[in-house]
Biotite code that builds the C-alpha atoms (Angstrom):
import biotite.structure as struc

atoms = struc.array([
    struc.Atom([-9.222, 16.859, -53.114], chain_id="A", res_id=1, res_name="MET", atom_name="CA", element="C"),
    struc.Atom([-7.378, 14.924, -49.914], chain_id="A", res_id=2, res_name="LEU", atom_name="CA", element="C"),
    struc.Atom([-6.052, 18.278, -48.565], chain_id="A", res_id=3, res_name="GLN", atom_name="CA", element="C"),
    struc.Atom([-9.667, 19.714, -48.778], chain_id="A", res_id=4, res_name="ASN", atom_name="CA", element="C"),
    struc.Atom([-11.535, 16.723, -46.829], chain_id="A", res_id=5, res_name="PHE", atom_name="CA", element="C"),
    struc.Atom([-8.712, 17.089, -44.227], chain_id="A", res_id=6, res_name="LYS", atom_name="CA", element="C"),
    struc.Atom([-9.585, 21.001, -43.912], chain_id="A", res_id=7, res_name="ASN", atom_name="CA", element="C"),
    struc.Atom([-13.400, 20.215, -44.091], chain_id="A", res_id=8, res_name="GLU", atom_name="CA", element="C"),
    struc.Atom([-13.158, 17.539, -41.193], chain_id="A", res_id=9, res_name="ASN", atom_name="CA", element="C"),
    struc.Atom([-10.889, 19.261, -38.738], chain_id="A", res_id=10, res_name="ARG", atom_name="CA", element="C"),
    struc.Atom([-12.370, 20.006, -35.380], chain_id="A", res_id=11, res_name="LEU", atom_name="CA", element="C"),
    struc.Atom([-12.254, 23.129, -33.833], chain_id="A", res_id=12, res_name="PRO", atom_name="CA", element="C"),
    struc.Atom([-8.800, 24.150, -32.159], chain_id="A", res_id=13, res_name="GLY", atom_name="CA", element="C"),
    struc.Atom([-7.191, 21.369, -34.602], chain_id="A", res_id=14, res_name="ASP", atom_name="CA", element="C"),
    struc.Atom([-4.757, 23.510, -36.177], chain_id="A", res_id=15, res_name="SER", atom_name="CA", element="C"),
    struc.Atom([-1.154, 23.320, -35.446], chain_id="A", res_id=16, res_name="LYS", atom_name="CA", element="C"),
    struc.Atom([-1.018, 26.734, -33.706], chain_id="A", res_id=17, res_name="ALA", atom_name="CA", element="C"),
    struc.Atom([-3.947, 25.593, -31.598], chain_id="A", res_id=18, res_name="ASP", atom_name="CA", element="C"),
    struc.Atom([-2.461, 22.257, -30.705], chain_id="A", res_id=19, res_name="ARG", atom_name="CA", element="C"),
    struc.Atom([0.884, 24.251, -29.754], chain_id="A", res_id=20, res_name="SER", atom_name="CA", element="C"),
    struc.Atom([-1.252, 26.476, -27.240], chain_id="A", res_id=21, res_name="VAL", atom_name="CA", element="C"),
    struc.Atom([-3.289, 23.693, -25.915], chain_id="A", res_id=22, res_name="LYS", atom_name="CA", element="C"),
    struc.Atom([-0.004, 21.853, -25.176], chain_id="A", res_id=23, res_name="LYS", atom_name="CA", element="C"),
    struc.Atom([1.492, 24.978, -23.174], chain_id="A", res_id=24, res_name="ILE", atom_name="CA", element="C"),
    struc.Atom([-1.793, 25.247, -21.254], chain_id="A", res_id=25, res_name="ILE", atom_name="CA", element="C"),
    struc.Atom([-1.485, 21.304, -20.548], chain_id="A", res_id=26, res_name="THR", atom_name="CA", element="C"),
    struc.Atom([2.272, 21.655, -19.577], chain_id="A", res_id=27, res_name="ASP", atom_name="CA", element="C"),
    struc.Atom([1.305, 24.454, -17.215], chain_id="A", res_id=28, res_name="GLU", atom_name="CA", element="C"),
    struc.Atom([-1.529, 22.512, -15.724], chain_id="A", res_id=29, res_name="LYS", atom_name="CA", element="C"),
    struc.Atom([1.183, 19.964, -15.036], chain_id="A", res_id=30, res_name="VAL", atom_name="CA", element="C"),
    struc.Atom([3.596, 21.885, -13.587], chain_id="A", res_id=31, res_name="LYS", atom_name="CA", element="C"),
    struc.Atom([0.723, 23.805, -11.411], chain_id="A", res_id=32, res_name="ASN", atom_name="CA", element="C"),
    struc.Atom([-0.384, 20.262, -10.075], chain_id="A", res_id=33, res_name="VAL", atom_name="CA", element="C"),
    struc.Atom([3.051, 19.113, -9.338], chain_id="A", res_id=34, res_name="MET", atom_name="CA", element="C"),
    struc.Atom([4.321, 22.196, -7.571], chain_id="A", res_id=35, res_name="ASN", atom_name="CA", element="C"),
    struc.Atom([0.758, 22.471, -5.629], chain_id="A", res_id=36, res_name="HIS", atom_name="CA", element="C"),
    struc.Atom([1.101, 19.482, -3.432], chain_id="A", res_id=37, res_name="SER", atom_name="CA", element="C"),
    struc.Atom([-0.443, 16.138, -4.777], chain_id="A", res_id=38, res_name="LEU", atom_name="CA", element="C"),
    struc.Atom([2.638, 14.771, -6.598], chain_id="A", res_id=39, res_name="LEU", atom_name="CA", element="C"),
    struc.Atom([5.339, 16.487, -4.671], chain_id="A", res_id=40, res_name="GLU", atom_name="CA", element="C"),
    struc.Atom([4.773, 14.278, -1.594], chain_id="A", res_id=41, res_name="HIS", atom_name="CA", element="C"),
    struc.Atom([6.602, 10.681, -1.125], chain_id="A", res_id=42, res_name="ASN", atom_name="CA", element="C"),
    struc.Atom([5.241, 7.626, -0.361], chain_id="A", res_id=43, res_name="ILE", atom_name="CA", element="C"),
    struc.Atom([5.539, 6.243, 3.362], chain_id="A", res_id=44, res_name="PHE", atom_name="CA", element="C"),
    struc.Atom([7.138, 2.652, 2.759], chain_id="A", res_id=45, res_name="ILE", atom_name="CA", element="C"),
    struc.Atom([9.022, 2.280, -0.609], chain_id="A", res_id=46, res_name="VAL", atom_name="CA", element="C"),
    struc.Atom([8.576, -1.503, -1.414], chain_id="A", res_id=47, res_name="TRP", atom_name="CA", element="C"),
    struc.Atom([12.062, -3.181, -1.822], chain_id="A", res_id=48, res_name="LYS", atom_name="CA", element="C"),
    struc.Atom([13.089, -6.710, -2.946], chain_id="A", res_id=49, res_name="PRO", atom_name="CA", element="C"),
    struc.Atom([14.570, -7.573, 0.215], chain_id="A", res_id=50, res_name="GLU", atom_name="CA", element="C"),
    struc.Atom([10.814, -7.315, 1.953], chain_id="A", res_id=51, res_name="TYR", atom_name="CA", element="C"),
    struc.Atom([10.126, -10.519, -0.331], chain_id="A", res_id=52, res_name="ASP", atom_name="CA", element="C"),
    struc.Atom([9.849, -13.794, 1.523], chain_id="A", res_id=53, res_name="LEU", atom_name="CA", element="C"),
    struc.Atom([9.553, -15.677, -1.836], chain_id="A", res_id=54, res_name="GLY", atom_name="CA", element="C"),
    struc.Atom([6.020, -16.785, -1.288], chain_id="A", res_id=55, res_name="ILE", atom_name="CA", element="C"),
    struc.Atom([4.362, -15.108, -3.645], chain_id="A", res_id=56, res_name="PRO", atom_name="CA", element="C"),
    struc.Atom([0.494, -14.875, -2.379], chain_id="A", res_id=57, res_name="ILE", atom_name="CA", element="C"),
    struc.Atom([2.353, -13.934, 0.957], chain_id="A", res_id=58, res_name="ILE", atom_name="CA", element="C"),
    struc.Atom([4.598, -11.281, -0.712], chain_id="A", res_id=59, res_name="ASP", atom_name="CA", element="C"),
    struc.Atom([1.536, -9.806, -2.680], chain_id="A", res_id=60, res_name="GLU", atom_name="CA", element="C"),
    struc.Atom([-0.570, -9.416, 0.622], chain_id="A", res_id=61, res_name="GLN", atom_name="CA", element="C"),
    struc.Atom([2.149, -7.439, 1.915], chain_id="A", res_id=62, res_name="HIS", atom_name="CA", element="C"),
    struc.Atom([2.189, -5.349, -0.548], chain_id="A", res_id=63, res_name="ARG", atom_name="CA", element="C"),
    struc.Atom([-1.126, -4.717, -0.338], chain_id="A", res_id=64, res_name="GLY", atom_name="CA", element="C"),
    struc.Atom([-0.950, -3.495, 3.027], chain_id="A", res_id=65, res_name="ILE", atom_name="CA", element="C"),
    struc.Atom([2.116, -1.525, 2.302], chain_id="A", res_id=66, res_name="VAL", atom_name="CA", element="C"),
    struc.Atom([-0.352, 0.090, -0.317], chain_id="A", res_id=67, res_name="SER", atom_name="CA", element="C"),
    struc.Atom([-3.222, 0.977, 2.269], chain_id="A", res_id=68, res_name="THR", atom_name="CA", element="C"),
    struc.Atom([-0.474, 2.198, 4.642], chain_id="A", res_id=69, res_name="ILE", atom_name="CA", element="C"),
    struc.Atom([0.882, 4.711, 2.021], chain_id="A", res_id=70, res_name="ASN", atom_name="CA", element="C"),
    struc.Atom([-2.693, 5.614, 1.094], chain_id="A", res_id=71, res_name="SER", atom_name="CA", element="C"),
    struc.Atom([-3.442, 6.635, 4.727], chain_id="A", res_id=72, res_name="LEU", atom_name="CA", element="C"),
    struc.Atom([0.276, 8.190, 4.354], chain_id="A", res_id=73, res_name="TYR", atom_name="CA", element="C"),
    struc.Atom([-0.782, 10.151, 1.233], chain_id="A", res_id=74, res_name="PHE", atom_name="CA", element="C"),
    struc.Atom([-4.242, 11.424, 2.920], chain_id="A", res_id=75, res_name="GLY", atom_name="CA", element="C"),
    struc.Atom([-2.505, 12.650, 5.835], chain_id="A", res_id=76, res_name="MET", atom_name="CA", element="C"),
    struc.Atom([-0.107, 14.603, 3.761], chain_id="A", res_id=77, res_name="GLN", atom_name="CA", element="C"),
    struc.Atom([-2.605, 16.170, 1.868], chain_id="A", res_id=78, res_name="ASN", atom_name="CA", element="C"),
    struc.Atom([-5.092, 16.685, 5.094], chain_id="A", res_id=79, res_name="LYS", atom_name="CA", element="C"),
    struc.Atom([-7.419, 14.011, 4.360], chain_id="A", res_id=80, res_name="HIS", atom_name="CA", element="C"),
    struc.Atom([-5.988, 11.732, 6.988], chain_id="A", res_id=81, res_name="GLY", atom_name="CA", element="C"),
    struc.Atom([-8.906, 11.807, 9.247], chain_id="A", res_id=82, res_name="GLU", atom_name="CA", element="C"),
    struc.Atom([-11.609, 11.578, 6.681], chain_id="A", res_id=83, res_name="SER", atom_name="CA", element="C"),
    struc.Atom([-9.686, 8.639, 5.256], chain_id="A", res_id=84, res_name="MET", atom_name="CA", element="C"),
    struc.Atom([-9.266, 6.914, 8.854], chain_id="A", res_id=85, res_name="LEU", atom_name="CA", element="C"),
    struc.Atom([-12.316, 4.963, 9.266], chain_id="A", res_id=86, res_name="ALA", atom_name="CA", element="C"),
    struc.Atom([-12.157, 3.452, 5.648], chain_id="A", res_id=87, res_name="PRO", atom_name="CA", element="C"),
    struc.Atom([-8.578, 2.659, 5.855], chain_id="A", res_id=88, res_name="ILE", atom_name="CA", element="C"),
    struc.Atom([-9.042, 0.919, 9.414], chain_id="A", res_id=89, res_name="ILE", atom_name="CA", element="C"),
    struc.Atom([-11.822, -0.996, 7.493], chain_id="A", res_id=90, res_name="GLY", atom_name="CA", element="C"),
    struc.Atom([-9.681, -1.818, 5.103], chain_id="A", res_id=91, res_name="MET", atom_name="CA", element="C"),
    struc.Atom([-6.543, -3.101, 7.015], chain_id="A", res_id=92, res_name="ILE", atom_name="CA", element="C"),
    struc.Atom([-9.046, -5.299, 9.573], chain_id="A", res_id=93, res_name="ASN", atom_name="CA", element="C"),
    struc.Atom([-10.437, -7.017, 6.952], chain_id="A", res_id=94, res_name="GLU", atom_name="CA", element="C"),
    struc.Atom([-7.202, -7.249, 4.728], chain_id="A", res_id=95, res_name="TYR", atom_name="CA", element="C"),
    struc.Atom([-5.072, -8.614, 7.894], chain_id="A", res_id=96, res_name="THR", atom_name="CA", element="C"),
    struc.Atom([-8.087, -11.165, 8.504], chain_id="A", res_id=97, res_name="ARG", atom_name="CA", element="C"),
    struc.Atom([-7.836, -12.925, 5.326], chain_id="A", res_id=98, res_name="ILE", atom_name="CA", element="C"),
    struc.Atom([-4.050, -12.235, 5.294], chain_id="A", res_id=99, res_name="HIS", atom_name="CA", element="C"),
    struc.Atom([-3.439, -14.121, 8.629], chain_id="A", res_id=100, res_name="PHE", atom_name="CA", element="C"),
    struc.Atom([-5.782, -16.886, 7.997], chain_id="A", res_id=101, res_name="ASP", atom_name="CA", element="C"),
    struc.Atom([-3.696, -17.468, 4.511], chain_id="A", res_id=102, res_name="ILE", atom_name="CA", element="C"),
    struc.Atom([-0.354, -16.995, 6.171], chain_id="A", res_id=103, res_name="GLU", atom_name="CA", element="C"),
    struc.Atom([-1.333, -19.713, 9.081], chain_id="A", res_id=104, res_name="GLU", atom_name="CA", element="C"),
    struc.Atom([-2.521, -22.062, 7.039], chain_id="A", res_id=105, res_name="ASP", atom_name="CA", element="C"),
    struc.Atom([0.739, -21.823, 5.286], chain_id="A", res_id=106, res_name="PHE", atom_name="CA", element="C"),
    struc.Atom([2.743, -22.098, 8.462], chain_id="A", res_id=107, res_name="LEU", atom_name="CA", element="C"),
    struc.Atom([0.652, -25.215, 9.452], chain_id="A", res_id=108, res_name="ARG", atom_name="CA", element="C"),
    struc.Atom([1.079, -26.941, 6.235], chain_id="A", res_id=109, res_name="LYS", atom_name="CA", element="C"),
    struc.Atom([5.014, -26.574, 6.290], chain_id="A", res_id=110, res_name="SER", atom_name="CA", element="C"),
    struc.Atom([5.100, -27.736, 9.924], chain_id="A", res_id=111, res_name="GLU", atom_name="CA", element="C"),
    struc.Atom([6.597, -24.990, 11.250], chain_id="A", res_id=112, res_name="PHE", atom_name="CA", element="C"),
    struc.Atom([7.476, -25.505, 14.900], chain_id="A", res_id=113, res_name="PRO", atom_name="CA", element="C"),
    struc.Atom([6.627, -21.999, 16.116], chain_id="A", res_id=114, res_name="LEU", atom_name="CA", element="C"),
    struc.Atom([3.114, -22.077, 14.358], chain_id="A", res_id=115, res_name="ALA", atom_name="CA", element="C"),
    struc.Atom([1.290, -21.734, 17.553], chain_id="A", res_id=116, res_name="GLY", atom_name="CA", element="C"),
    struc.Atom([3.261, -18.969, 18.669], chain_id="A", res_id=117, res_name="HIS", atom_name="CA", element="C"),
    struc.Atom([2.917, -16.574, 15.059], chain_id="A", res_id=118, res_name="HIS", atom_name="CA", element="C"),
    struc.Atom([-0.480, -17.489, 15.221], chain_id="A", res_id=119, res_name="ARG", atom_name="CA", element="C"),
    struc.Atom([-1.004, -15.806, 18.860], chain_id="A", res_id=120, res_name="GLU", atom_name="CA", element="C"),
    struc.Atom([1.100, -12.821, 17.641], chain_id="A", res_id=121, res_name="LEU", atom_name="CA", element="C"),
    struc.Atom([-1.332, -12.353, 15.021], chain_id="A", res_id=122, res_name="HIS", atom_name="CA", element="C"),
    struc.Atom([-4.202, -12.716, 17.564], chain_id="A", res_id=123, res_name="ARG", atom_name="CA", element="C"),
    struc.Atom([-2.769, -9.745, 19.572], chain_id="A", res_id=124, res_name="GLU", atom_name="CA", element="C"),
    struc.Atom([-1.967, -7.820, 16.607], chain_id="A", res_id=125, res_name="LEU", atom_name="CA", element="C"),
    struc.Atom([-5.583, -8.128, 15.788], chain_id="A", res_id=126, res_name="THR", atom_name="CA", element="C"),
    struc.Atom([-6.721, -6.898, 19.420], chain_id="A", res_id=127, res_name="LYS", atom_name="CA", element="C"),
    struc.Atom([-4.428, -4.175, 19.163], chain_id="A", res_id=128, res_name="ALA", atom_name="CA", element="C"),
    struc.Atom([-5.355, -3.483, 16.003], chain_id="A", res_id=129, res_name="LEU", atom_name="CA", element="C"),
    struc.Atom([-8.930, -3.260, 17.017], chain_id="A", res_id=130, res_name="SER", atom_name="CA", element="C"),
    struc.Atom([-8.151, -1.314, 19.914], chain_id="A", res_id=131, res_name="GLN", atom_name="CA", element="C"),
    struc.Atom([-5.642, 1.458, 18.268], chain_id="A", res_id=132, res_name="ILE", atom_name="CA", element="C"),
    struc.Atom([-8.223, 1.757, 15.298], chain_id="A", res_id=133, res_name="GLY", atom_name="CA", element="C"),
    struc.Atom([-11.251, 2.526, 17.798], chain_id="A", res_id=134, res_name="LYS", atom_name="CA", element="C"),
    struc.Atom([-9.025, 5.243, 19.611], chain_id="A", res_id=135, res_name="ASP", atom_name="CA", element="C"),
    struc.Atom([-7.901, 6.694, 16.573], chain_id="A", res_id=136, res_name="SER", atom_name="CA", element="C"),
    struc.Atom([-11.309, 7.321, 15.379], chain_id="A", res_id=137, res_name="ILE", atom_name="CA", element="C"),
    struc.Atom([-12.690, 8.739, 18.478], chain_id="A", res_id=138, res_name="SER", atom_name="CA", element="C"),
    struc.Atom([-9.453, 10.936, 18.906], chain_id="A", res_id=139, res_name="HIS", atom_name="CA", element="C"),
    struc.Atom([-9.673, 11.783, 15.236], chain_id="A", res_id=140, res_name="ARG", atom_name="CA", element="C"),
    struc.Atom([-6.040, 11.162, 15.102], chain_id="A", res_id=141, res_name="ASP", atom_name="CA", element="C"),
    struc.Atom([-4.780, 9.526, 12.249], chain_id="A", res_id=142, res_name="PRO", atom_name="CA", element="C"),
    struc.Atom([-1.241, 9.779, 13.320], chain_id="A", res_id=143, res_name="TYR", atom_name="CA", element="C"),
    struc.Atom([-1.920, 7.294, 16.253], chain_id="A", res_id=144, res_name="GLU", atom_name="CA", element="C"),
    struc.Atom([-2.840, 4.671, 13.651], chain_id="A", res_id=145, res_name="PHE", atom_name="CA", element="C"),
    struc.Atom([0.120, 5.411, 11.524], chain_id="A", res_id=146, res_name="MET", atom_name="CA", element="C"),
    struc.Atom([2.519, 4.665, 14.214], chain_id="A", res_id=147, res_name="GLU", atom_name="CA", element="C"),
    struc.Atom([1.114, 1.478, 15.129], chain_id="A", res_id=148, res_name="PHE", atom_name="CA", element="C"),
    struc.Atom([1.054, 0.747, 11.294], chain_id="A", res_id=149, res_name="LEU", atom_name="CA", element="C"),
    struc.Atom([4.724, 1.627, 11.187], chain_id="A", res_id=150, res_name="LYS", atom_name="CA", element="C"),
    struc.Atom([5.561, -0.256, 14.226], chain_id="A", res_id=151, res_name="LYS", atom_name="CA", element="C"),
    struc.Atom([3.624, -3.381, 12.995], chain_id="A", res_id=152, res_name="TRP", atom_name="CA", element="C"),
    struc.Atom([5.571, -3.057, 9.555], chain_id="A", res_id=153, res_name="TRP", atom_name="CA", element="C"),
    struc.Atom([8.826, -2.851, 11.136], chain_id="A", res_id=154, res_name="VAL", atom_name="CA", element="C"),
    struc.Atom([8.710, -5.639, 13.933], chain_id="A", res_id=155, res_name="ASP", atom_name="CA", element="C"),
    struc.Atom([6.387, -8.104, 12.556], chain_id="A", res_id=156, res_name="HIS", atom_name="CA", element="C"),
    struc.Atom([6.508, -8.264, 9.088], chain_id="A", res_id=157, res_name="ILE", atom_name="CA", element="C"),
    struc.Atom([9.970, -7.226, 8.609], chain_id="A", res_id=158, res_name="CYS", atom_name="CA", element="C"),
    struc.Atom([11.361, -9.581, 11.378], chain_id="A", res_id=159, res_name="HIS", atom_name="CA", element="C"),
    struc.Atom([8.760, -12.028, 12.760], chain_id="A", res_id=160, res_name="LYS", atom_name="CA", element="C"),
    struc.Atom([7.763, -13.675, 9.208], chain_id="A", res_id=161, res_name="ASP", atom_name="CA", element="C"),
    struc.Atom([11.582, -14.067, 8.554], chain_id="A", res_id=162, res_name="ARG", atom_name="CA", element="C"),
    struc.Atom([11.648, -16.645, 11.512], chain_id="A", res_id=163, res_name="ASP", atom_name="CA", element="C"),
    struc.Atom([9.457, -18.638, 9.022], chain_id="A", res_id=164, res_name="PHE", atom_name="CA", element="C"),
    struc.Atom([11.403, -17.893, 5.982], chain_id="A", res_id=165, res_name="LEU", atom_name="CA", element="C"),
    struc.Atom([14.670, -18.828, 7.873], chain_id="A", res_id=166, res_name="ASN", atom_name="CA", element="C"),
    struc.Atom([12.932, -22.226, 9.145], chain_id="A", res_id=167, res_name="PHE", atom_name="CA", element="C"),
    struc.Atom([11.892, -23.130, 5.184], chain_id="A", res_id=168, res_name="LEU", atom_name="CA", element="C"),
    struc.Atom([15.405, -22.277, 3.968], chain_id="A", res_id=169, res_name="ARG", atom_name="CA", element="C"),
    struc.Atom([16.841, -24.772, 6.698], chain_id="A", res_id=170, res_name="ASP", atom_name="CA", element="C"),
    struc.Atom([14.418, -27.591, 6.714], chain_id="A", res_id=171, res_name="THR", atom_name="CA", element="C"),
    struc.Atom([12.806, -27.550, 3.155], chain_id="A", res_id=172, res_name="HIS", atom_name="CA", element="C"),
    struc.Atom([15.954, -26.139, 0.775], chain_id="A", res_id=173, res_name="ASP", atom_name="CA", element="C"),
    struc.Atom([13.510, -23.119, 0.229], chain_id="A", res_id=174, res_name="PHE", atom_name="CA", element="C"),
    struc.Atom([15.126, -20.751, -2.285], chain_id="A", res_id=175, res_name="ARG", atom_name="CA", element="C"),
    struc.Atom([13.550, -17.171, -2.934], chain_id="A", res_id=176, res_name="ILE", atom_name="CA", element="C"),
    struc.Atom([12.606, -17.252, -6.567], chain_id="A", res_id=177, res_name="SER", atom_name="CA", element="C"),
])
């Protein structure tokens, strides 16, 4: 009785042989996609634990910036960089505005002596970001914008933000958790 129920209620293509064929077809599709291009490109910046400052919200926002950079890089590798450029620039502009506000508030509250200088660096970056963004869109050149993002990542986030971390360690007995 149970066997009859199973046979009567089987969906088309639900036999063991049908499932084996489906698996082969699915495996071939996955191989084709992986060999085709989408999954074979690496991301531009691989997040490493040493990038963390130990301030959860700042670290999370830095990871968000890296994710956006990686999205543009992925698009460029797959010949969509130009079409992704304007939306990515918009995202980076808004994201950094929020990030800079939060970071500067944190700098002020901790009485970081270089808070004014760091705020000025943010203003310069904001102006440069705006100009490079406009130039990249008018030149239809995502590589120009990617170069700026790379320099920003290496110089500001990986080095300048570390000054603040060193201050916290020296004056507030701050430890990265």
